[in-house]
C-alpha positions as CSV (number, residue, x, y, z in Angstrom):
1,M,-0.1,0.0,0.1
2,P,1.5,3.1,-0.9
3,V,1.9,5.5,2.0
4,L,2.0,9.6,1.5
5,V,3.1,11.4,4.4
6,A,0.6,14.6,3.7
7,E,2.4,16.7,6.4
8,F,5.8,17.0,7.7
9,G,7.7,20.0,9.1
10,V,8.7,22.3,12.0
11,P,8.5,26.1,12.5
12,S,10.9,28.6,12.4
13,S,9.4,30.7,15.3
14,R,10.7,32.4,18.2
15,G,7.8,31.1,20.5
16,L,8.0,27.6,21.6
17,T,5.0,25.3,22.1
18,H,6.4,21.8,22.9
19,K,9.8,20.3,23.2
20,N,11.0,17.1,21.3
21,P,13.2,14.6,23.0
22,Y,15.1,14.5,19.6
23,G,15.4,18.3,19.2
24,M,12.6,18.7,16.7
25,N,10.8,21.1,18.9
26,Q,7.5,22.9,18.1
27,G,9.3,26.5,17.9
28,F,12.1,28.3,18.9
29,L,14.0,27.2,16.0
30,S,16.0,29.3,13.5
31,E,15.5,29.0,9.6
32,K,18.7,27.0,9.5
33,D,17.3,24.6,12.2
34,Q,13.9,24.3,10.4
35,G,15.6,23.4,7.1
36,Q,18.0,20.8,8.6
37,I,15.0,19.0,10.6
38,D,12.8,19.1,7.5
39,Q,15.5,17.5,5.6
40,H,15.8,14.8,8.3
41,L,12.3,13.9,8.0
42,F,12.3,13.7,4.4
43,Q,15.2,11.6,4.1
44,S,13.5,9.2,6.8
45,I,10.6,9.2,4.6
46,V,12.5,8.2,1.6
47,S,14.5,5.8,3.5
48,E,11.5,3.8,4.5
49,K,10.3,3.7,0.8
50,Y,7.1,5.8,1.5
51,A,5.6,7.1,-1.5
52,G,6.7,10.5,-0.8
53,G,5.9,13.4,1.8
54,L,4.7,17.4,1.5
55,V,6.3,19.7,3.8
56,F,4.2,21.6,5.9
57,T,4.0,24.2,4.6
58,W,4.7,26.4,1.8
59,Q,4.1,29.9,3.3
60,D,3.8,31.2,6.8
61,E,0.3,31.7,8.1
62,W,-0.4,34.7,10.4
63,F,-4.0,33.9,10.9
64,K,-3.0,30.8,13.0
65,R,-3.1,30.3,16.8
66,T,-1.3,28.2,19.2
67,W,-2.6,27.0,22.5
68,N,0.1,28.6,24.8
69,T,-0.6,32.2,23.3
70,M,-4.0,32.3,22.0
71,D,-5.3,33.6,25.2
72,F,-2.9,36.5,24.9
73,D,-3.9,38.1,21.6
74,D,-7.2,39.3,19.8
75,P,-8.5,36.2,18.0
76,E,-10.2,38.6,15.4
77,R,-7.0,40.4,14.6
78,R,-4.6,37.7,14.1
79,P,-4.2,38.0,10.2
80,Y,-3.2,41.8,10.4
81,W,0.2,41.3,12.3
82,N,3.3,38.9,12.6
83,N,3.5,37.2,16.1
84,Q,6.6,35.5,16.3
85,Q,5.6,34.0,19.6
86,T,2.9,31.8,17.8
87,N,4.9,28.8,16.5
88,E,1.7,27.9,14.2
89,Q,2.1,30.9,12.2
90,H,5.8,30.3,10.8
91,F,6.0,26.7,9.4
92,G,6.5,28.1,6.0
93,L,9.5,27.8,3.7
94,L,8.4,31.2,2.3
95,G,8.2,33.9,4.9
96,F,6.3,37.2,5.1
97,E,8.5,39.9,6.7
98,P,6.9,42.7,8.3
99,G,7.0,46.2,6.9
100,K,8.3,47.6,3.5
101,K,11.4,46.1,2.2
102,E,12.7,49.3,0.9
103,T,12.5,50.7,4.6
104,A,12.6,47.7,6.5
105,I,14.8,47.6,9.9
106,I,17.3,44.9,9.9
107,V,18.9,43.9,13.4
108,D,22.5,43.7,12.3
109,G,24.3,46.4,14.5
110,A,24.3,48.8,11.6
111,A,22.2,52.0,11.7
112,E,21.9,53.1,8.1
113,D,18.6,51.5,7.6
114,W,17.2,53.8,10.4
115,D,18.1,56.7,8.4
116,I,16.6,55.4,5.2
117,A,13.4,54.6,7.4
118,A,13.6,58.0,8.7
119,A,13.3,57.0,12.3
120,K,12.9,59.9,14.6
121,I,15.6,60.4,17.3
122,G,14.1,60.4,20.5
123,Y,17.3,61.4,22.6
124,H,20.5,62.9,21.3
125,T,23.2,64.7,23.1
126,E,26.7,66.3,22.2
127,D,28.1,65.7,25.8
128,K,30.6,62.9,26.2
129,Q,28.4,60.6,28.1
130,K,28.3,57.1,27.4
131,L,24.8,56.9,25.7
132,K,24.5,59.6,23.1
133,E,21.4,58.7,20.9
134,V,18.2,56.8,21.2
135,R,15.5,55.8,18.5
136,F,12.6,53.6,18.4
137,T,10.3,52.3,15.8
138,S,8.3,49.5,15.0
139,D,6.1,47.6,12.3
140,S,3.7,44.6,12.3
141,G,6.1,42.4,13.9
142,Y,8.3,44.1,16.5
143,L,9.1,47.2,18.6
144,Y,12.8,48.1,17.3
145,F,15.1,50.2,19.4
146,L,18.6,51.5,18.4
147,L,21.2,52.7,21.1
148,K,24.3,54.7,20.0
149,Y,27.3,55.2,22.3
150,N,30.4,57.2,22.3
151,Q,32.7,54.5,23.6
152,P,32.5,50.7,23.0
153,I,30.3,48.7,25.3
154,D,32.3,46.1,27.5
155,F,29.6,44.0,29.0
156,K,32.0,42.8,31.8
157,N,31.6,46.1,33.2
158,D,28.7,47.9,31.4
159,G,24.9,47.4,31.5
160,T,22.3,49.2,29.7
161,Y,18.6,48.9,30.8
162,L,15.4,50.0,29.1
163,L,12.3,50.8,31.2
164,L,9.0,50.7,29.5
165,D,5.5,52.2,30.7
166,T,2.9,50.8,28.4
167,I,-0.3,50.6,30.8
168,G,-1.6,53.6,33.1
169,N,-2.4,53.2,36.8
170,Q,0.0,50.2,37.2
171,G,3.6,49.3,37.2
172,Q,6.6,49.3,39.4
173,T,8.2,52.6,40.8
174,T,11.3,51.4,42.4
175,I,13.2,49.6,39.7
176,P,15.8,46.7,40.6
177,I,18.6,47.4,38.2
178,N,21.3,45.3,39.8
179,Q,22.4,44.6,43.2
180,Q,23.6,48.0,43.8
181,V,21.3,50.2,41.8
182,K,17.7,51.1,42.3
183,I,16.1,53.7,40.3
184,N,13.0,55.6,41.4
185,T,10.1,56.7,39.3
186,D,7.0,59.1,39.6
187,Y,5.2,56.5,37.1
188,G,4.8,52.9,36.7
189,I,7.3,50.8,34.9
190,D,5.8,47.5,33.3
191,F,8.6,46.1,31.6
192,L,12.4,46.2,32.2
193,I,14.8,45.1,29.5
194,K,18.1,44.2,30.8
195,L,21.0,44.3,28.2
196,Q,23.9,42.8,30.1
197,G,25.7,40.6,27.1
198,P,24.7,37.5,25.3
199,N,24.6,35.3,28.3
200,N,22.4,37.7,30.6
201,S,20.0,39.6,28.8
202,R,16.3,39.4,29.0
203,I,13.1,41.2,29.3
204,L,11.0,41.2,32.6
205,V,7.2,42.1,33.5
206,D,5.7,43.8,36.4
207,S,4.5,40.7,38.3
208,Y,1.0,42.4,38.6
209,Y,0.9,42.4,34.7
210,D,2.3,38.9,34.2
211,T,-0.3,37.2,32.4
212,F,1.7,33.8,32.5
213,Y,1.2,33.8,36.3
214,Y,-2.4,35.1,36.2
215,Q,-3.3,32.3,34.0
216,Y,-1.5,29.4,35.5
217,G,-1.1,30.5,38.9
218,K,-4.1,32.4,39.7
219,L,-6.8,30.8,37.6
220,L,-5.6,27.1,36.8
221,K,-3.6,26.6,40.2
222,M,-0.6,25.0,38.2
223,I,2.2,26.9,39.5
224,P,3.3,27.8,43.1
225,E,1.3,30.8,44.6
226,E,2.9,34.3,44.6
227,P,1.1,36.1,47.4
228,V,2.0,39.6,46.3
229,A,1.3,39.0,42.5
230,S,-2.4,40.6,42.9
231,Q,-1.0,43.8,44.6
232,K,0.1,46.7,42.4
233,N,3.6,48.3,42.7
234,N,4.8,45.4,44.9
235,G,8.6,45.7,44.0
236,V,8.8,42.4,42.1
237,F,9.6,41.8,38.2
238,N,9.1,38.3,36.8
239,P,10.6,36.5,34.1
240,I,8.2,36.2,31.0
241,R,7.4,32.6,30.5
242,L,5.4,30.4,28.2
243,A,3.8,27.0,29.0
244,L,5.0,23.8,27.4
245,N,3.0,21.2,29.0
246,K,0.2,21.1,31.6
247,Q,0.4,18.4,34.3
248,Q,-0.9,15.0,33.1
249,T,-1.2,11.6,34.2
250,I,-0.4,8.5,31.7
251,P,-3.4,6.1,32.3
252,S,-1.5,3.0,31.7
253,T,1.4,3.9,34.1
254,K,-0.2,6.5,36.3
255,E,3.0,8.4,36.0
256,V,2.6,12.1,36.4
257,I,4.1,14.3,33.8
258,P,4.7,17.8,35.7
259,F,3.8,21.1,34.6
260,Q,6.8,22.6,32.1
261,A,7.3,26.0,31.0
262,Y,10.3,28.0,29.7
263,E,11.6,31.7,29.9
264,T,10.7,33.3,26.6
265,G,11.9,36.7,27.7
266,V,15.7,35.6,27.4
267,L,17.2,37.9,24.7
268,Q,19.2,36.2,21.8
269,Y,22.5,38.1,20.3
270,G,23.2,37.6,16.7
271,N,22.5,38.7,13.4
272,A,19.3,39.0,11.8
273,N,20.2,40.1,8.3
274,P,19.6,37.3,6.1
275,A,22.2,38.4,3.7
276,S,24.9,37.9,6.4
277,K,27.1,34.5,6.7
278,N,26.3,34.7,10.3
279,F,22.3,35.1,9.9
280,N,20.3,33.8,12.7
281,S,16.5,34.3,12.4
282,L,16.1,34.1,16.3
283,T,18.3,37.2,16.8
284,D,16.7,39.7,19.3
285,I,19.7,41.8,19.9
286,S,22.7,42.8,17.5
287,M,26.1,44.9,18.1
288,S,28.2,46.7,15.6
289,S,31.4,45.4,15.4
290,D,33.2,48.4,17.2
291,K,30.6,47.8,20.0
292,K,29.1,51.4,19.7
293,I,25.7,50.4,18.4
294,I,23.1,48.2,19.9
295,E,19.9,47.4,17.9
296,G,17.2,45.2,19.3
297,R,13.6,43.9,18.2
298,I,10.9,43.0,20.7
299,P,8.0,40.9,19.4
300,W,4.9,42.7,20.5
301,Q,3.4,39.9,22.5
302,L,6.4,40.2,24.8
303,L,4.9,43.7,25.7
304,N,1.3,42.2,26.3
305,V,0.3,43.8,23.0
306,K,-2.8,41.7,21.9
307,D,-3.2,43.6,18.5
308,P,-0.7,46.3,17.4
309,S,-2.9,46.9,14.3
310,L,-5.5,48.6,16.8
311,K,-2.9,49.4,19.4
312,E,-4.6,47.1,21.7
313,I,-3.0,45.8,24.9
314,M,-3.7,43.6,27.7
315,G,-5.7,45.7,30.6
316,D,-5.8,45.3,34.2
317,V,-5.6,41.3,34.3
318,W,-6.6,41.3,37.9
319,K,-10.0,43.4,37.3
320,Q,-10.7,42.4,33.8
321,G,-9.3,39.0,33.1
322,L,-7.4,37.7,30.2
323,S,-10.1,39.0,27.8
324,G,-9.6,42.7,29.1
325,S,-7.9,45.2,27.1
326,E,-7.5,48.8,26.3
327,E,-6.2,51.1,23.6
328,A,-2.4,52.3,24.2
329,S,-1.6,55.9,24.2
330,G,2.1,55.0,23.5
331,I,5.0,53.6,25.2
332,R,7.0,55.6,27.7
333,T,10.6,54.8,27.9
334,A,13.6,55.7,29.9
335,I,17.3,54.6,29.7
336,V,19.6,53.7,32.3
337,T,23.2,52.9,32.0
338,T,25.8,51.4,34.5
339,T,29.6,50.9,35.0
340,Q,31.1,48.9,37.1
341,G,27.8,48.0,38.7
342,S,27.2,51.8,39.8
343,L,24.8,54.0,38.1
344,E,26.4,56.0,35.0
345,Q,23.7,57.8,33.3
346,T,19.9,58.2,33.0
347,V,17.7,59.3,29.9
348,P,16.0,61.5,30.8
349,K,18.0,62.7,33.5
350,T,16.5,62.4,37.2
351,V,14.9,65.1,39.1
352,N,15.4,65.2,42.8
353,G,16.7,61.6,42.5
354,Q,13.5,60.2,40.4
355,L,13.0,59.6,36.7
356,Q,9.7,61.5,36.1
357,Q,7.1,61.4,33.7
358,K,7.7,64.7,32.3
359,G,10.3,64.8,29.8
360,S,10.5,61.1,29.4
361,L,10.5,59.8,25.8
362,V,7.2,58.5,24.4
363,Y,7.0,56.2,21.2
364,T,3.7,56.1,19.5
365,W,2.5,54.5,16.4
366,N,-0.1,54.5,13.7
367,S,-2.9,51.8,13.6
368,W,-3.5,49.8,10.3
369,D,-5.7,47.5,8.5
370,Q,-3.5,46.4,5.7
371,P,0.0,45.3,7.3
372,P,2.8,46.1,4.9
373,F,4.9,43.1,4.2
374,Y,7.5,41.6,1.7
375,E,8.1,37.8,0.8
376,R,11.4,36.3,1.4
377,L,12.6,32.6,1.0
378,K,13.9,31.3,4.2
379,T,17.1,29.5,4.7
380,S,15.1,26.6,5.1
381,Y,13.7,26.7,1.4
382,E,17.4,26.4,0.4
383,I,18.1,23.5,2.2
384,M,15.0,21.7,1.1
385,K,15.5,22.7,-2.6
386,K,18.9,20.6,-2.4
387,T,17.3,18.0,-0.5
388,F,14.5,17.5,-3.1
389,G,17.1,17.7,-5.9
390,S,19.2,15.0,-4.4
391,V,16.7,12.3,-4.2
392,D,16.1,9.7,-6.8
393,A,12.4,9.8,-7.6
394,K,12.2,6.3,-9.3
């Protein structure tokens, strides 16, 4: 009996849904990883003398949902933006890149594309301080930031921290930068991005605004209780996590498989330029060769954005639940730098020892109903093209 494998493949998404014991994970795979795993799967089909197999799938599908992210977005608006946290959207060999090709921001440590895109400068100084320029921009996939320095960054001694306020009337007002430095604000900080080098960079969320804990701790009781999580301005930031498996019992053996999750807020360093020999599609942060420029991109869902096309963000989850939302007026930002663990610079400058809402940087963007995008054949396409060409089809 001829057997055709109608679907085989893995996604090149940032978000991870399940881990596979053989490394064929459902997500958090680069395009190169995707191609090599798809190649292995097809070669297995050929070696077993099946009639053939069809790669799932030809192109990415932005309208798809995934069980561990579907409660954090707007189900009616999924086709309007690229959610890199949803693995089901990224099984394609043909990708749809957010933005317009001629003005796209490529996170590779170079700043020329920011000038071409006419991205506004949020902060600039002629002083000889460490940080001299800050820019923000966005598209249907990411919030981007560009940081320019006067001196090379040495992560053994230097740290840079981005403080983001996305929702009003909540957030932390005492920000633990490191063991030595705490920053006070007169407004709430919802997300803290720590840039401390390739092995220690991540984005953290105000525990009151932690949708993962609210769902799996408060509602489903699957993870340990955090007593202060329901209290505003409690002094705690949490890692950003995604569930991988809910606790389950195997009927035949009664073995209990425990709840499993992972920290999806860890930021990966690399080069996101497909034209580079060092291209890695999982890149979040990139540095220039002279270490004077840091570029970054943050997927919208890591900022509790439910639909960037309508500027829709998660509301107060403790009052409205996961279905609640509100329209974002913008993202208020501040930047802190340290050297040798001590405070070096703040943007804007502190007033009476405090970062104040007045004078802070505010990034806003326009809503859309037709997302700009352009097509790009992924690295996995080239791998599969060679694989198919090497098979004897007799």
